N, C-alpha and C positions, 0 to 999 in steps of 0.2 A: 425589210433588214435591219434596216437602224432600231424600227420598233420593238421589230421580237427579241435584239438584243438588249434595248434597255427595259424589257420587261424580265429579263432575266435568262433568254433562252441562250443555249450554246451551238452556234452556228458551226457544223463540222467542216463545209465548205459548197462547192457549186456542185450539181448535178449534171448528167447530158442533156441536152433538146435535139431538136431535128434542126435544120439549118434554118436561122430565121423567123423560127416557131411555125414554119409550113410543113410539107410534106416528104422532104427530104428525108429518108431514115437516120436518126442516130445508132450508133453501136450498139447502144443498150439493150438486154436481153429478158423475157419475161422469166422472173424467177420460178413460175409455175412451169413453165416448159422453155429450155432457153431456143425451143427451134420454133418458137412464135413470138410474134411482136409483143412490146410491151404497151402500145399505143404510143401515141405524140400529139404534142410536141413536147410534154413535159414529161417525156420518157425514163429519166433518170430520175425523176422525185415520186413517181410511181411505183417504180420497182425498188428503191433503195427502203420506202417504208413497208412495203410488199414483204420484203425478204428479212424486215425486222432490224437493218443498220440505224434506222433513227425511227422514233415515234411520230415524227410528222414533217412535213416538207410544204415548198411553196411553189406554186408554178403559175403559169398564165393561160388563157384560155381567149381564142379569137373565133374560132369554131366551134370545137369539141377537145382541147388541149388538156382540159383538167380532167373533165370527168371521163370523158374515154378512154386514159390510158387507167384513170384510177378503177372503172371496169375491169378493164382487161385483167387489172393487176390482184381484183380483191381484197380493193380499201375502200374509204370513203372519199368524194373528191365534192369539194363544195365551192361555189361562185356566186358572191354576192350581186347586188345589181349591179348594173353598169357604172363606175365612176366612183364605189364605195371603196377601193383600196388604192391608193395612191402609185402610178406609174414612175417615179422618176426614176431615171437609170435604166428604165426598162425600153429595149429597141423595139419600136413598133410595126405592128403585122397590118392591123387596120385599127385607126384609132377609133373610128366611132362601134367597134365590138370590142377590143381589148380587153380583159380583165384579169386581174391575180388572185389567186387562195389559195386554200392551204388542201394538202392531203394528211390523213390521217387514219389510225386504225378504227374509229368511233365516232359519232357524231359529236357528242360531246368534247373531244378534244380537237375535232374540227372549227367545232364552234368557238371553241378557246382563242384557237389560232385566229382563226378569223376576228375575232373580237379586238385582238392584240394589231392586226393588220389594219382593220379599218379603222381604230383607236376607237370604237363603242362597245360597250358592253353589249353584247346579247345575251337573250336566256329565250331557248324556247319555252312558247307558251305553251299551255298545258292543254291537252285536248280532251274534252269531257262529255260524254264520256268516252268517245271515238271519233276520227277524224270523218270528214265528208270527201270520199275520192272521187274523181273523175278520171273515166277510163277514155282516150281517144283511140277508138278502133283505126283510125288510118295508122296511127302512129302502130301500134300491134301487127297491124299486116304489113309493117316493113322487117319484122323480125324474123330470123329464120326458122323451122317449124319447132326444134327441138327446143329452143330461147320463148316462144309463144306458148309451148303447151307447158313449160315451167313458170313462166308469170301468171297463166291462169290459175295455175294450181296455187301461187304463191298469193293472187288475188280473193281466192277462195279460201284461204289459212286467214288473211286479213278482213273478211267478211264474217267468219265465224268469229271472230276475235270482238265485230261489233261493229267493224267499221262500215259506213253508208257507202254504199259503191254505187254509181251512176255513170251509165255511157252519153258520150255527148260527142255532136260532130263540130270536126273543127270547122272555122270560116274558109269558104271559098276560096279566099286569099293564101290559105295555108299551100298552095300548090304552086306559089311564084315566090315563096319565100327563100327556098335555099339559091334558086337561081339568082334572086335579088340578090341577098348576101355576097354572093360570090362576084358578082360584078363590084360590088362597092369594096370588098376585100382588095382584088386587083387592082384598082385604081388606087385607093389610099396607098397599097403598099406601093406602087409604082411610084405613087409621090413623093414617098419617104429616100426610096431606092435610088433614083434618076440618077442623078451626079454619080452614083458610086456603080451602079451598071454601067455606065455609060464607058466607065473606065477599067471595070473588073469583070466585066460578063463572064469573062472564061472559068471565074473560081466559083459562080455561083452553081449552086446546083439546079438539078433536071428540074425537079417542080417549083421552087420558087422562081428559076429564071423564066420559065413559060410562064406564070402568072403574072411578073411583071413586065415581061412582054406585051402581053394580053393587054395588062392596064394600062399600059403606055399609049396603046392605040385604040381605047374605048374614047368615045365624043362625050365631052361632059351631059349632051342630051339624053345619054343612056344609063349616065350615072345618077341622075336629077330622077329618073324613072324607075331607077330600081330604089332609089330610097323612100321614093312616094310608095311604092309596092312593100316596101317595107314598115313603114307609119301605118299604113293600111292595115296590116295583118295584126300589128303590136295593138292600134284601137278596136279590132274587132275581140281580140282574144283576150284581153283584160277583165272587161267582164265576165269575162266565162269563169277566169283563174281566179277572181274575186270572189264567185260565189261557191268555191268549193275550199276547201283546207289546201289541198292541193291537187294537181292533176300527174297522173301515175302514167309512165311509158317503160318502154325497153331506154337503156342508156346507148347501146349500140345496136345493130341487127343481130349480132350473135356472140360468142365466144372472141378470144383475140384470135385473129388467124393465125395459120400457120406459113411459116417465112418470115423474113425482113426485109423485103423490098419495099413493103408499102406500112402504114401504120394503122390502116381499118379505115370502116367507113363513120364520118361524122356527121351524117344527114340528121339524124335523130336528135343531136344537142343542137344543132346550128341555128335551128328556129329560136330559140331561148339564149343564145348567144348574140343572134344580131337582134333581139329587141330588147335584151339586156335585161331581163328578168333573170331572180335567184333560181339556181335550181342545185340539185344534192343528188349523188350516186350514191346507193348502200349495195353492198354484195348482198345476194339472197341465195345462194348455194353454188353447187358444181355440174358440168355438164356430164354427157357421159366418159369424155376423156380425161377428167378431172380439170376443166378447166374452169376458173369461175365467170358466174353469170353474175347480173344485177340488174337494178330497177333504179329510175329517175325520178325523182318529183320535182315538181315545179309549182313556182307561185307570182302573184304579180309583186312588183319591185316595193310594194309598201310592206307586204305580209311576210319579211324574211324571217321572225319569229315565230310566226305560224306555221311556215315549212319548216323550221328546226323542230318545232313540237311533234308534228307529224313524223319525222324523219326518226325522233327518240322513240317514239309510240312502235314505227314499222319495225324500228331496228328492235325490240326488243318480242315483239312478236314472231318477228321472222328468226332470230339467234342462227345469225350467219356468223360463226367466228371462224375464218379461213384462214389458213398456215400452211405457205407451200411448202412441200415435202424437200424438194430439191435444196 
């Protein structure tokens, strides 16, 4: 926030999040349909940008808390590599995975905001003549049928515009990455909250309370094994990412779920938060019910400029300028 103010930004205020950036829903509603979740944990940030209350906002992501609400609300969400943006003043959820990053209505605006937040000037690297995109079918297979058909159509459009699309098989360690990340998150959350939880457990929401309680009971050996699984996936995945301009996948399994009891499935964002690699989500269209759909692009830690260049190219080809009607 200090960096944004120093750069001339006018900070209007704070937006609502889920409790301690975990799963207990905030009161925020989705501007596209107020009976649907806006996602979380950065619920208010995504909704405020989508509703044209502000041109940009900041949020945090430990599992899927920037990209998923951005996808559900039809805006751009961006997180850089782990550690790029300082987290001074941010209550941690899991130190190993916590990121901060921007929400905006375009890749250009998100890039500008991330440059200020990270105190590094980022310029999207031009892709010439078109990007090399990798498709992981294991990721597409987790999408709901309507989103999978939609993204297949989007990929065909990108290919028709010149993108070189190849399919790859994710490493075997992909099967363990979500569970490993959850173990580490629970233990690290429990470490931070231990003293307060002992005193104020009744004030914690059920989701974060359950996570902290589980984390307090997990042995150190389980945490170490989970971290080794995480690092094994990262080591196997980085060469695959570096060999392409971006990995393209769904951001979430579908559009924003109905109801306000949960914030949606974050499993398609989780691997990239756990391994600390940069990722961006772009709106790509609407489903039959008029809710936003999105795609996610991922790159290795040293490839942020390349990722942003691919995102600019895809944004231009897709041309999805989404505006809620409510």
